Each structure stands twice: as C-alpha cells, then as structure tokens.
Backbone atoms as SQL, in Angstrom:
CREATE TABLE atoms (id INTEGER PRIMARY KEY, chain TEXT, resi INTEGER, resn TEXT, atom TEXT, x REAL, y REAL, z REAL);
INSERT INTO atoms VALUES
  (1, 'A', 1, 'MET', 'N', 9.611, 33.930, 36.658),
  (2, 'A', 1, 'MET', 'CA', 8.758, 32.885, 36.107),
  (3, 'A', 1, 'MET', 'C', 8.435, 31.885, 37.211),
  (4, 'A', 2, 'THR', 'N', 7.200, 31.503, 37.282),
  (5, 'A', 2, 'THR', 'CA', 6.794, 30.553, 38.315),
  (6, 'A', 2, 'THR', 'C', 6.824, 29.146, 37.759),
  (7, 'A', 3, 'LYS', 'N', 7.239, 28.240, 38.575),
  (8, 'A', 3, 'LYS', 'CA', 7.319, 26.841, 38.189),
  (9, 'A', 3, 'LYS', 'C', 6.159, 26.084, 38.823),
  (10, 'A', 4, 'PRO', 'N', 5.757, 24.961, 38.237),
  (11, 'A', 4, 'PRO', 'CA', 4.724, 24.154, 38.879),
  (12, 'A', 4, 'PRO', 'C', 5.194, 23.747, 40.271),
  (13, 'A', 5, 'GLY', 'N', 4.323, 23.893, 41.241),
  (14, 'A', 5, 'GLY', 'CA', 4.678, 23.529, 42.601),
  (15, 'A', 5, 'GLY', 'C', 5.068, 24.725, 43.448),
  (16, 'A', 6, 'ASP', 'N', 5.314, 25.895, 42.838),
  (17, 'A', 6, 'ASP', 'CA', 5.633, 27.080, 43.612),
  (18, 'A', 6, 'ASP', 'C', 4.386, 27.556, 44.338),
  (19, 'A', 7, 'LEU', 'N', 4.577, 28.247, 45.447),
  (20, 'A', 7, 'LEU', 'CA', 3.451, 28.791, 46.186),
  (21, 'A', 7, 'LEU', 'C', 2.712, 29.844, 45.368),
  (22, 'A', 8, 'GLN', 'N', 3.410, 30.509, 44.470),
  (23, 'A', 8, 'GLN', 'CA', 2.792, 31.565, 43.688),
  (24, 'A', 8, 'GLN', 'C', 1.769, 31.019, 42.703),
  (25, 'A', 9, 'THR', 'N', 1.907, 29.780, 42.299),
  (26, 'A', 9, 'THR', 'CA', 0.961, 29.205, 41.331),
  (27, 'A', 9, 'THR', 'C', -0.257, 28.622, 42.032),
  (28, 'A', 10, 'LYS', 'N', -0.199, 28.394, 43.342),
  (29, 'A', 10, 'LYS', 'CA', -1.321, 27.832, 44.097),
  (30, 'A', 10, 'LYS', 'C', -2.143, 28.975, 44.671),
  (31, 'A', 11, 'LYS', 'N', -3.402, 29.006, 44.296),
  (32, 'A', 11, 'LYS', 'CA', -4.273, 30.069, 44.792),
  (33, 'A', 11, 'LYS', 'C', -4.976, 29.598, 46.052),
  (34, 'A', 12, 'THR', 'N', -5.098, 30.513, 46.976),
  (35, 'A', 12, 'THR', 'CA', -5.823, 30.214, 48.208),
  (36, 'A', 12, 'THR', 'C', -7.312, 30.386, 47.964),
  (37, 'A', 13, 'ILE', 'N', -8.106, 29.901, 48.912),
  (38, 'A', 13, 'ILE', 'CA', -9.559, 30.049, 48.813),
  (39, 'A', 13, 'ILE', 'C', -9.928, 31.534, 48.783),
  (40, 'A', 14, 'GLN', 'N', -9.222, 32.345, 49.556),
  (41, 'A', 14, 'GLN', 'CA', -9.510, 33.786, 49.583),
  (42, 'A', 14, 'GLN', 'C', -9.272, 34.413, 48.209),
  (43, 'A', 15, 'GLU', 'N', -8.159, 34.070, 47.574),
  (44, 'A', 15, 'GLU', 'CA', -7.882, 34.599, 46.232),
  (45, 'A', 15, 'GLU', 'C', -8.926, 34.126, 45.230),
  (46, 'A', 16, 'LEU', 'N', -9.320, 32.852, 45.331),
  (47, 'A', 16, 'LEU', 'CA', -10.334, 32.319, 44.428),
  (48, 'A', 16, 'LEU', 'C', -11.685, 32.990, 44.640),
  (49, 'A', 17, 'SER', 'N', -12.014, 33.299, 45.905),
  (50, 'A', 17, 'SER', 'CA', -13.309, 33.951, 46.179),
  (51, 'A', 17, 'SER', 'C', -13.336, 35.366, 45.622),
  (52, 'A', 18, 'LYS', 'N', -12.178, 36.040, 45.586),
  (53, 'A', 18, 'LYS', 'CA', -12.114, 37.366, 44.978),
  (54, 'A', 18, 'LYS', 'C', -12.250, 37.267, 43.461),
  (55, 'A', 19, 'GLU', 'N', -11.655, 36.202, 42.903),
  (56, 'A', 19, 'GLU', 'CA', -11.685, 36.016, 41.454),
  (57, 'A', 19, 'GLU', 'C', -13.070, 35.562, 40.979),
  (58, 'A', 20, 'PHE', 'N', -13.741, 34.702, 41.784),
  (59, 'A', 20, 'PHE', 'CA', -15.074, 34.185, 41.439),
  (60, 'A', 20, 'PHE', 'C', -16.044, 34.490, 42.586),
  (61, 'A', 21, 'PRO', 'N', -16.581, 35.700, 42.675),
  (62, 'A', 21, 'PRO', 'CA', -17.423, 36.085, 43.821),
  (63, 'A', 21, 'PRO', 'C', -18.771, 35.352, 43.865),
  (64, 'A', 22, 'ASN', 'N', -19.240, 34.806, 42.775),
  (65, 'A', 22, 'ASN', 'CA', -20.543, 34.146, 42.746),
  (66, 'A', 22, 'ASN', 'C', -20.476, 32.666, 43.111),
  (67, 'A', 23, 'LYS', 'N', -19.309, 32.135, 43.307),
  (68, 'A', 23, 'LYS', 'CA', -19.143, 30.701, 43.597),
  (69, 'A', 23, 'LYS', 'C', -19.247, 30.457, 45.100),
  (70, 'A', 24, 'THR', 'N', -19.715, 29.268, 45.443),
  (71, 'A', 24, 'THR', 'CA', -19.779, 28.889, 46.856),
  (72, 'A', 24, 'THR', 'C', -18.409, 28.389, 47.303),
  (73, 'A', 25, 'TYR', 'N', -18.260, 28.264, 48.628),
  (74, 'A', 25, 'TYR', 'CA', -17.000, 27.785, 49.188),
  (75, 'A', 25, 'TYR', 'C', -16.679, 26.389, 48.660),
  (76, 'A', 26, 'ARG', 'N', -17.685, 25.527, 48.577),
  (77, 'A', 26, 'ARG', 'CA', -17.487, 24.152, 48.105),
  (78, 'A', 26, 'ARG', 'C', -17.041, 24.141, 46.637),
  (79, 'A', 27, 'GLU', 'N', -17.638, 24.987, 45.818),
  (80, 'A', 27, 'GLU', 'CA', -17.251, 25.064, 44.406),
  (81, 'A', 27, 'GLU', 'C', -15.820, 25.571, 44.261),
  (82, 'A', 28, 'LEU', 'N', -15.444, 26.515, 45.133),
  (83, 'A', 28, 'LEU', 'CA', -14.064, 27.030, 45.101),
  (84, 'A', 28, 'LEU', 'C', -13.071, 25.948, 45.513),
  (85, 'A', 29, 'GLU', 'N', -13.462, 25.123, 46.500),
  (86, 'A', 29, 'GLU', 'CA', -12.593, 24.015, 46.909),
  (87, 'A', 29, 'GLU', 'C', -12.403, 23.018, 45.766),
  (88, 'A', 30, 'LYS', 'N', -13.496, 22.718, 45.067),
  (89, 'A', 30, 'LYS', 'CA', -13.407, 21.797, 43.927),
  (90, 'A', 30, 'LYS', 'C', -12.473, 22.368, 42.865),
  (91, 'A', 31, 'TYR', 'N', -12.603, 23.672, 42.622),
  (92, 'A', 31, 'TYR', 'CA', -11.754, 24.329, 41.632),
  (93, 'A', 31, 'TYR', 'C', -10.288, 24.243, 42.048),
  (94, 'A', 32, 'ARG', 'N', -10.030, 24.535, 43.327),
  (95, 'A', 32, 'ARG', 'CA', -8.654, 24.480, 43.836),
  (96, 'A', 32, 'ARG', 'C', -8.114, 23.051, 43.776),
  (97, 'A', 33, 'ASP', 'N', -8.930, 22.064, 44.151),
  (98, 'A', 33, 'ASP', 'CA', -8.501, 20.667, 44.106),
  (99, 'A', 33, 'ASP', 'C', -8.229, 20.220, 42.665),
  (100, 'A', 34, 'ALA', 'N', -9.054, 20.673, 41.745),
  (101, 'A', 34, 'ALA', 'CA', -8.835, 20.343, 40.336),
  (102, 'A', 34, 'ALA', 'C', -7.506, 20.928, 39.865),
  (103, 'A', 35, 'ASP', 'N', -7.212, 22.145, 40.300),
  (104, 'A', 35, 'ASP', 'CA', -5.926, 22.772, 39.968),
  (105, 'A', 35, 'ASP', 'C', -4.762, 21.954, 40.524),
  (106, 'A', 36, 'ARG', 'N', -4.901, 21.537, 41.760),
  (107, 'A', 36, 'ARG', 'CA', -3.838, 20.742, 42.393),
  (108, 'A', 36, 'ARG', 'C', -3.648, 19.405, 41.664),
  (109, 'A', 37, 'ASN', 'N', -4.768, 18.763, 41.325),
  (110, 'A', 37, 'ASN', 'CA', -4.677, 17.482, 40.608),
  (111, 'A', 37, 'ASN', 'C', -4.021, 17.661, 39.248),
  (112, 'A', 38, 'GLU', 'N', -4.379, 18.733, 38.563),
  (113, 'A', 38, 'GLU', 'CA', -3.776, 19.005, 37.254),
  (114, 'A', 38, 'GLU', 'C', -2.275, 19.226, 37.385),
  (115, 'A', 39, 'GLU', 'N', -1.887, 19.963, 38.409),
  (116, 'A', 39, 'GLU', 'CA', -0.458, 20.219, 38.631),
  (117, 'A', 39, 'GLU', 'C', 0.275, 18.927, 38.989),
  (118, 'A', 40, 'ALA', 'N', -0.366, 18.110, 39.831),
  (119, 'A', 40, 'ALA', 'CA', 0.253, 16.835, 40.205),
  (120, 'A', 40, 'ALA', 'C', 0.421, 15.950, 38.971),
  (121, 'A', 41, 'GLN', 'N', -0.584, 15.943, 38.110),
  (122, 'A', 41, 'GLN', 'CA', -0.496, 15.148, 36.882),
  (123, 'A', 41, 'GLN', 'C', 0.620, 15.660, 35.991),
  (124, 'A', 42, 'ARG', 'N', 0.754, 16.972, 35.905),
  (125, 'A', 42, 'ARG', 'CA', 1.803, 17.576, 35.091),
  (126, 'A', 42, 'ARG', 'C', 3.186, 17.186, 35.633),
  (127, 'A', 43, 'ILE', 'N', 3.341, 17.238, 36.945),
  (128, 'A', 43, 'ILE', 'CA', 4.625, 16.861, 37.563),
  (129, 'A', 43, 'ILE', 'C', 4.900, 15.380, 37.321),
  (130, 'A', 44, 'PHE', 'N', 3.863, 14.545, 37.481),
  (131, 'A', 44, 'PHE', 'CA', 4.013, 13.109, 37.263),
  (132, 'A', 44, 'PHE', 'C', 4.422, 12.828, 35.822),
  (133, 'A', 45, 'THR', 'N', 3.770, 13.496, 34.884),
  (134, 'A', 45, 'THR', 'CA', 4.099, 13.319, 33.462),
  (135, 'A', 45, 'THR', 'C', 5.520, 13.771, 33.178),
  (136, 'A', 46, 'GLN', 'N', 5.907, 14.862, 33.792),
  (137, 'A', 46, 'GLN', 'CA', 7.266, 15.379, 33.604),
  (138, 'A', 46, 'GLN', 'C', 8.296, 14.369, 34.120),
  (139, 'A', 47, 'GLN', 'N', 8.013, 13.781, 35.271),
  (140, 'A', 47, 'GLN', 'CA', 8.932, 12.779, 35.827),
  (141, 'A', 47, 'GLN', 'C', 9.001, 11.546, 34.923),
  (142, 'A', 48, 'GLU', 'N', 7.847, 11.124, 34.391),
  (143, 'A', 48, 'GLU', 'CA', 7.843, 9.979, 33.475),
  (144, 'A', 48, 'GLU', 'C', 8.668, 10.274, 32.228),
  (145, 'A', 49, 'ASN', 'N', 8.531, 11.482, 31.701),
  (146, 'A', 49, 'ASN', 'CA', 9.303, 11.864, 30.519),
  (147, 'A', 49, 'ASN', 'C', 10.800, 11.823, 30.792),
  (148, 'A', 50, 'GLU', 'N', 11.194, 12.304, 31.961),
  (149, 'A', 50, 'GLU', 'CA', 12.617, 12.274, 32.322),
  (150, 'A', 50, 'GLU', 'C', 13.109, 10.841, 32.436),
  (151, 'A', 51, 'GLU', 'N', 12.292, 9.964, 33.037),
  (152, 'A', 51, 'GLU', 'CA', 12.679, 8.561, 33.161),
  (153, 'A', 51, 'GLU', 'C', 12.800, 7.905, 31.789),
  (154, 'A', 52, 'LEU', 'N', 11.867, 8.228, 30.901),
  (155, 'A', 52, 'LEU', 'CA', 11.930, 7.669, 29.545),
  (156, 'A', 52, 'LEU', 'C', 13.191, 8.122, 28.823),
  (157, 'A', 53, 'LYS', 'N', 13.551, 9.383, 29.001),
  (158, 'A', 53, 'LYS', 'CA', 14.772, 9.891, 28.370),
  (159, 'A', 53, 'LYS', 'C', 15.994, 9.150, 28.906),
  (160, 'A', 54, 'GLU', 'N', 16.016, 8.916, 30.220),
  (161, 'A', 54, 'GLU', 'CA', 17.139, 8.179, 30.811),
  (162, 'A', 54, 'GLU', 'C', 17.199, 6.758, 30.257),
  (163, 'A', 55, 'ASP', 'N', 16.024, 6.103, 30.174),
  (164, 'A', 55, 'ASP', 'CA', 15.976, 4.733, 29.651),
  (165, 'A', 55, 'ASP', 'C', 16.441, 4.681, 28.204),
  (166, 'A', 56, 'GLN', 'N', 16.008, 5.663, 27.409),
  (167, 'A', 56, 'GLN', 'CA', 16.424, 5.701, 26.017),
  (168, 'A', 56, 'GLN', 'C', 17.926, 5.920, 25.911),
  (169, 'A', 57, 'GLY', 'N', 18.472, 6.742, 26.793),
  (170, 'A', 57, 'GLY', 'CA', 19.925, 6.959, 26.801),
  (171, 'A', 57, 'GLY', 'C', 20.671, 5.676, 27.101),
  (172, 'A', 58, 'LYS', 'N', 20.160, 4.920, 28.075),
  (173, 'A', 58, 'LYS', 'CA', 20.795, 3.650, 28.428),
  (174, 'A', 58, 'LYS', 'C', 20.692, 2.652, 27.276),
  (175, 'A', 59, 'GLU', 'N', 19.513, 2.608, 26.623),
  (176, 'A', 59, 'GLU', 'CA', 19.338, 1.701, 25.493),
  (177, 'A', 59, 'GLU', 'C', 20.279, 2.077, 24.354),
  (178, 'A', 60, 'GLY', 'N', 20.460, 3.377, 24.144),
  (179, 'A', 60, 'GLY', 'CA', 21.383, 3.840, 23.102),
  (180, 'A', 60, 'GLY', 'C', 22.806, 3.418, 23.397),
  (181, 'A', 61, 'GLU', 'N', 23.204, 3.520, 24.679),
  (182, 'A', 61, 'GLU', 'CA', 24.554, 3.105, 25.064),
  (183, 'A', 61, 'GLU', 'C', 24.719, 1.602, 24.849),
  (184, 'A', 62, 'ASN', 'N', 23.692, 0.818, 25.231),
  (185, 'A', 62, 'ASN', 'CA', 23.758, -0.633, 25.045),
  (186, 'A', 62, 'ASN', 'C', 23.857, -0.985, 23.568),
  (187, 'A', 63, 'ALA', 'N', 23.096, -0.288, 22.748),
  (188, 'A', 63, 'ALA', 'CA', 23.141, -0.552, 21.311),
  (189, 'A', 63, 'ALA', 'C', 24.523, -0.232, 20.750),
  (190, 'A', 64, 'GLN', 'N', 25.115, 0.862, 21.210),
  (191, 'A', 64, 'GLN', 'CA', 26.456, 1.221, 20.746),
  (192, 'A', 64, 'GLN', 'C', 27.478, 0.172, 21.170),
  (193, 'A', 65, 'LEU', 'N', 27.341, -0.351, 22.381),
  (194, 'A', 65, 'LEU', 'CA', 28.258, -1.400, 22.837),
  (195, 'A', 65, 'LEU', 'C', 28.094, -2.672, 21.991),
  (196, 'A', 66, 'GLU', 'N', 26.835, -3.018, 21.671),
  (197, 'A', 66, 'GLU', 'CA', 26.603, -4.195, 20.835),
  (198, 'A', 66, 'GLU', 'C', 27.204, -4.001, 19.449),
  (199, 'A', 67, 'ILE', 'N', 27.036, -2.827, 18.889),
  (200, 'A', 67, 'ILE', 'CA', 27.592, -2.541, 17.564),
  (201, 'A', 67, 'ILE', 'C', 29.112, -2.640, 17.596),
  (202, 'A', 68, 'ALA', 'N', 29.723, -2.099, 18.638),
  (203, 'A', 68, 'ALA', 'CA', 31.180, -2.162, 18.762),
  (204, 'A', 68, 'ALA', 'C', 31.644, -3.625, 18.866),
  (205, 'A', 69, 'ALA', 'N', 30.907, -4.444, 19.629),
  (206, 'A', 69, 'ALA', 'CA', 31.271, -5.856, 19.770),
  (207, 'A', 69, 'ALA', 'C', 31.128, -6.586, 18.431),
  (208, 'A', 70, 'LEU', 'N', 30.063, -6.281, 17.703),
  (209, 'A', 70, 'LEU', 'CA', 29.869, -6.910, 16.395),
  (210, 'A', 70, 'LEU', 'C', 30.954, -6.495, 15.406),
  (211, 'A', 71, 'LYS', 'N', 31.347, -5.225, 15.440),
  (212, 'A', 71, 'LYS', 'CA', 32.422, -4.761, 14.565),
  (213, 'A', 71, 'LYS', 'C', 33.727, -5.485, 14.887),
  (214, 'A', 72, 'GLN', 'N', 34.004, -5.650, 16.174),
  (215, 'A', 72, 'GLN', 'CA', 35.224, -6.339, 16.587),
  (216, 'A', 72, 'GLN', 'C', 35.201, -7.793, 16.118),
  (217, 'A', 73, 'GLN', 'N', 34.044, -8.451, 16.271),
  (218, 'A', 73, 'GLN', 'CA', 33.919, -9.843, 15.833),
  (219, 'A', 73, 'GLN', 'C', 34.086, -9.946, 14.320),
  (220, 'A', 74, 'LEU', 'N', 33.502, -9.000, 13.588),
  (221, 'A', 74, 'LEU', 'CA', 33.635, -8.981, 12.131),
  (222, 'A', 74, 'LEU', 'C', 35.094, -8.804, 11.724),
  (223, 'A', 75, 'HIS', 'N', 35.788, -7.918, 12.414),
  (224, 'A', 75, 'HIS', 'CA', 37.203, -7.693, 12.125),
  (225, 'A', 75, 'HIS', 'C', 38.013, -8.969, 12.383),
  (226, 'A', 76, 'THR', 'N', 37.730, -9.647, 13.488),
  (227, 'A', 76, 'THR', 'CA', 38.433, -10.884, 13.829),
  (228, 'A', 76, 'THR', 'C', 38.148, -11.961, 12.784),
  (229, 'A', 77, 'ASP', 'N', 36.867, -12.113, 12.418),
  (230, 'A', 77, 'ASP', 'CA', 36.512, -13.117, 11.406),
  (231, 'A', 77, 'ASP', 'C', 37.187, -12.812, 10.076),
  (232, 'A', 78, 'ARG', 'N', 37.195, -11.547, 9.700),
  (233, 'A', 78, 'ARG', 'CA', 37.814, -11.154, 8.425),
  (234, 'A', 78, 'ARG', 'C', 39.297, -11.517, 8.434),
  (235, 'A', 79, 'ASN', 'N', 39.986, -11.282, 9.547),
  (236, 'A', 79, 'ASN', 'CA', 41.411, -11.632, 9.633),
  (237, 'A', 79, 'ASN', 'C', 41.619, -13.138, 9.534),
  (238, 'A', 80, 'GLU', 'N', 40.738, -13.900, 10.182),
  (239, 'A', 80, 'GLU', 'CA', 40.862, -15.358, 10.105),
  (240, 'A', 80, 'GLU', 'C', 40.671, -15.842, 8.668),
  (241, 'A', 81, 'TYR', 'N', 39.657, -15.303, 7.997),
  (242, 'A', 81, 'TYR', 'CA', 39.420, -15.701, 6.602),
  (243, 'A', 81, 'TYR', 'C', 40.580, -15.291, 5.695),
  (244, 'A', 82, 'ARG', 'N', 41.134, -14.129, 5.941),
  (245, 'A', 82, 'ARG', 'CA', 42.271, -13.665, 5.141),
  (246, 'A', 82, 'ARG', 'C', 43.465, -14.595, 5.350),
  (247, 'A', 83, 'ASN', 'N', 43.724, -14.989, 6.592),
  (248, 'A', 83, 'ASN', 'CA', 44.835, -15.908, 6.875),
  (249, 'A', 83, 'ASN', 'C', 44.618, -17.260, 6.198),
  (250, 'A', 84, 'GLU', 'N', 43.377, -17.748, 6.244),
  (251, 'A', 84, 'GLU', 'CA', 43.067, -19.026, 5.606),
  (252, 'A', 84, 'GLU', 'C', 43.248, -18.930, 4.087),
  (253, 'A', 85, 'LEU', 'N', 42.808, -17.839, 3.502),
  (254, 'A', 85, 'LEU', 'CA', 42.968, -17.642, 2.061),
  (255, 'A', 85, 'LEU', 'C', 44.450, -17.566, 1.688),
  (256, 'A', 86, 'ASP', 'N', 45.241, -16.872, 2.495),
  (257, 'A', 86, 'ASP', 'CA', 46.681, -16.800, 2.232),
  (258, 'A', 86, 'ASP', 'C', 47.325, -18.183, 2.293),
  (259, 'A', 87, 'ARG', 'N', 46.893, -19.006, 3.256),
  (260, 'A', 87, 'ARG', 'CA', 47.434, -20.364, 3.380),
  (261, 'A', 87, 'ARG', 'C', 47.080, -21.187, 2.135),
  (262, 'A', 88, 'ILE', 'N', 45.842, -21.072, 1.685),
  (263, 'A', 88, 'ILE', 'CA', 45.414, -21.822, 0.493),
  (264, 'A', 88, 'ILE', 'C', 46.184, -21.354, -0.736),
  (265, 'A', 89, 'LYS', 'N', 46.430, -20.056, -0.851),
  (266, 'A', 89, 'LYS', 'CA', 47.204, -19.539, -1.990),
  (267, 'A', 89, 'LYS', 'C', 48.631, -20.085, -1.969),
  (268, 'A', 90, 'ARG', 'N', 49.242, -20.138, -0.786),
  (269, 'A', 90, 'ARG', 'CA', 50.606, -20.683, -0.682),
  (270, 'A', 90, 'ARG', 'C', 50.646, -22.149, -1.103),
  (271, 'A', 91, 'GLU', 'N', 49.654, -22.922, -0.619),
  (272, 'A', 91, 'GLU', 'CA', 49.596, -24.332, -1.000),
  (273, 'A', 91, 'GLU', 'C', 49.402, -24.480, -2.508),
  (274, 'A', 92, 'ASN', 'N', 48.554, -23.645, -3.082),
  (275, 'A', 92, 'ASN', 'CA', 48.324, -23.685, -4.522),
  (276, 'A', 92, 'ASN', 'C', 49.614, -23.351, -5.289),
  (277, 'A', 93, 'ASN', 'N', 50.341, -22.349, -4.825),
  (278, 'A', 93, 'ASN', 'CA', 51.608, -21.994, -5.467),
  (279, 'A', 93, 'ASN', 'C', 52.623, -23.132, -5.353),
  (280, 'A', 94, 'ASP', 'N', 52.676, -23.775, -4.189),
  (281, 'A', 94, 'ASP', 'CA', 53.586, -24.902, -4.010),
  (282, 'A', 94, 'ASP', 'C', 53.249, -26.032, -4.991),
  (283, 'A', 95, 'LEU', 'N', 51.970, -26.343, -5.127),
  (284, 'A', 95, 'LEU', 'CA', 51.560, -27.389, -6.073),
  (285, 'A', 95, 'LEU', 'C', 51.894, -26.984, -7.512),
  (286, 'A', 96, 'HIS', 'N', 51.682, -25.731, -7.825),
  (287, 'A', 96, 'HIS', 'CA', 52.010, -25.241, -9.165),
  (288, 'A', 96, 'HIS', 'C', 53.509, -25.398, -9.434),
  (289, 'A', 97, 'ASN', 'N', 54.302, -25.041, -8.457),
  (290, 'A', 97, 'ASN', 'CA', 55.757, -25.165, -8.617),
  (291, 'A', 97, 'ASN', 'C', 56.178, -26.632, -8.780),
  (292, 'A', 98, 'LYS', 'N', 55.528, -27.523, -8.035),
  (293, 'A', 98, 'LYS', 'CA', 55.851, -28.953, -8.172),
  (294, 'A', 98, 'LYS', 'C', 55.511, -29.450, -9.574),
  (295, 'A', 99, 'VAL', 'N', 54.349, -29.071, -10.071),
  (296, 'A', 99, 'VAL', 'CA', 53.950, -29.493, -11.409),
  (297, 'A', 99, 'VAL', 'C', 54.903, -28.913, -12.448),
  (298, 'A', 100, 'ALA', 'N', 55.258, -27.638, -12.310),
  (299, 'A', 100, 'ALA', 'CA', 56.172, -27.001, -13.252),
  (300, 'A', 100, 'ALA', 'C', 57.528, -27.692, -13.222),
  (301, 'A', 101, 'ALA', 'N', 58.009, -28.068, -12.040),
  (302, 'A', 101, 'ALA', 'CA', 59.286, -28.759, -11.928),
  (303, 'A', 101, 'ALA', 'C', 59.223, -30.118, -12.596),
  (304, 'A', 102, 'LEU', 'N', 58.110, -30.814, -12.431),
  (305, 'A', 102, 'LEU', 'CA', 57.961, -32.118, -13.074),
  (306, 'A', 102, 'LEU', 'C', 57.949, -31.978, -14.595),
  (307, 'A', 103, 'LEU', 'N', 57.307, -30.927, -15.084),
  (308, 'A', 103, 'LEU', 'CA', 57.223, -30.730, -16.533),
  (309, 'A', 103, 'LEU', 'C', 58.566, -30.345, -17.135),
  (310, 'A', 104, 'ASP', 'N', 59.425, -29.710, -16.386),
  (311, 'A', 104, 'ASP', 'CA', 60.705, -29.248, -16.909),
  (312, 'A', 104, 'ASP', 'C', 61.799, -30.319, -16.845),
  (313, 'A', 105, 'GLU', 'N', 61.603, -31.400, -16.115),
  (314, 'A', 105, 'GLU', 'CA', 62.667, -32.379, -15.891),
  (315, 'A', 105, 'GLU', 'C', 63.055, -33.144, -17.154),
  (316, 'A', 106, 'VAL', 'N', 62.150, -33.886, -17.706),
  (317, 'A', 106, 'VAL', 'CA', 62.510, -34.797, -18.796),
  (318, 'A', 106, 'VAL', 'C', 61.466, -34.812, -19.904),
  (319, 'A', 107, 'ASP', 'N', 61.572, -35.800, -20.756),
  (320, 'A', 107, 'ASP', 'CA', 60.660, -35.897, -21.893),
  (321, 'A', 107, 'ASP', 'C', 59.211, -36.122, -21.438),
  (322, 'A', 108, 'PRO', 'N', 58.260, -35.974, -22.353),
  (323, 'A', 108, 'PRO', 'CA', 56.840, -36.051, -21.981),
  (324, 'A', 108, 'PRO', 'C', 56.451, -37.381, -21.361),
  (325, 'A', 109, 'ALA', 'N', 56.957, -38.499, -21.836),
  (326, 'A', 109, 'ALA', 'CA', 56.588, -39.802, -21.270),
  (327, 'A', 109, 'ALA', 'C', 57.099, -39.912, -19.842),
  (328, 'A', 110, 'GLU', 'N', 58.280, -39.432, -19.636),
  (329, 'A', 110, 'GLU', 'CA', 58.871, -39.483, -18.289),
  (330, 'A', 110, 'GLU', 'C', 58.102, -38.553, -17.351),
  (331, 'A', 111, 'ARG', 'N', 57.665, -37.392, -17.859),
  (332, 'A', 111, 'ARG', 'CA', 56.898, -36.441, -17.043),
  (333, 'A', 111, 'ARG', 'C', 55.596, -37.074, -16.560),
  (334, 'A', 112, 'ILE', 'N', 54.921, -37.739, -17.460),
  (335, 'A', 112, 'ILE', 'CA', 53.651, -38.367, -17.108),
  (336, 'A', 112, 'ILE', 'C', 53.871, -39.438, -16.059),
  (337, 'A', 113, 'LYS', 'N', 54.918, -40.223, -16.236),
  (338, 'A', 113, 'LYS', 'CA', 55.216, -41.294, -15.272),
  (339, 'A', 113, 'LYS', 'C', 55.498, -40.703, -13.890),
  (340, 'A', 114, 'LYS', 'N', 56.320, -39.654, -13.832),
  (341, 'A', 114, 'LYS', 'CA', 56.667, -39.052, -12.536),
  (342, 'A', 114, 'LYS', 'C', 55.442, -38.382, -11.922),
  (343, 'A', 115, 'ALA', 'N', 54.600, -37.770, -12.739),
  (344, 'A', 115, 'ALA', 'CA', 53.371, -37.137, -12.210),
  (345, 'A', 115, 'ALA', 'C', 52.462, -38.189, -11.590),
  (346, 'A', 116, 'ARG', 'N', 52.358, -39.336, -12.243),
  (347, 'A', 116, 'ARG', 'CA', 51.520, -40.406, -11.712),
  (348, 'A', 116, 'ARG', 'C', 52.107, -40.953, -10.423),
  (349, 'A', 117, 'GLU', 'N', 53.385, -41.057, -10.359),
  (350, 'A', 117, 'GLU', 'CA', 54.044, -41.577, -9.147),
  (351, 'A', 117, 'GLU', 'C', 53.873, -40.613, -7.976),
  (352, 'A', 118, 'SER', 'N', 53.904, -39.316, -8.263),
  (353, 'A', 118, 'SER', 'CA', 53.795, -38.354, -7.172),
  (354, 'A', 118, 'SER', 'C', 52.343, -38.122, -6.751),
  (355, 'A', 119, 'GLY', 'N', 51.388, -38.724, -7.494),
  (356, 'A', 119, 'GLY', 'CA', 49.986, -38.628, -7.095),
  (357, 'A', 119, 'GLY', 'C', 49.263, -37.482, -7.736),
  (358, 'A', 120, 'LEU', 'N', 49.856, -36.875, -8.725),
  (359, 'A', 120, 'LEU', 'CA', 49.180, -35.754, -9.390),
  (360, 'A', 120, 'LEU', 'C', 48.390, -36.211, -10.519);
C-alpha cells in the first residue's frame, strides 16, 4: 500500500505524458502540481487532525483533574458539615439532659424557679 508522500504516488512528467498523450507539457505540469498541492493539503489536514486529538486528550486530562479536585473538596466539606452537625446534636442532648434534671429535682414551682435562674 502506498502512503501519501511516497515516490510511488508521485507521477513523473513522462508517466503523465503516457497517460494523457493529447496534453501539452504545460498542462501536464499543472496536473502534476495540482496533485502535489492536493497531497500537501491532505498531509497538512492529517497533521492538524493529530494536533486536535492531542489537544482534546490534554483537555480531557485537565477536566478529569478538575473533577477529582472538586470531588475531594466536596468530601472535605461534607466531613466538616457532619462534624458541625454532630457538635450541635451533642449540645442539644446536653441541654435536654439539663432540662430533664431540673424537672426531676423538686416540685413544679421549684422547677420553674431553678429553670429561670439557670437561664432556660
């Protein structure tokens, strides 16, 4: 199989004159130059496609790194919120226990007085 740029794909003026006997030398040169330009364009396009693929690969890697960083930040934030919620629950339980202790101590009038004194 011949690849673009191989000598086998480039026809000489002699080969072109055998293929097109009615054409002038100048017309054969134009034909050959057009072939060369087409091949050059094909190679250029191929190189651009390869560069685009490389760029897309790099962008994909960057996106994956950003996603990983966001996941890590989300995990950290979630842990902080969980710790804060646990602290609030402990404080709530402590207050509940204080109120329950006040209610169990003495008669209702005394309970109200002690609750007012403790700021509840």
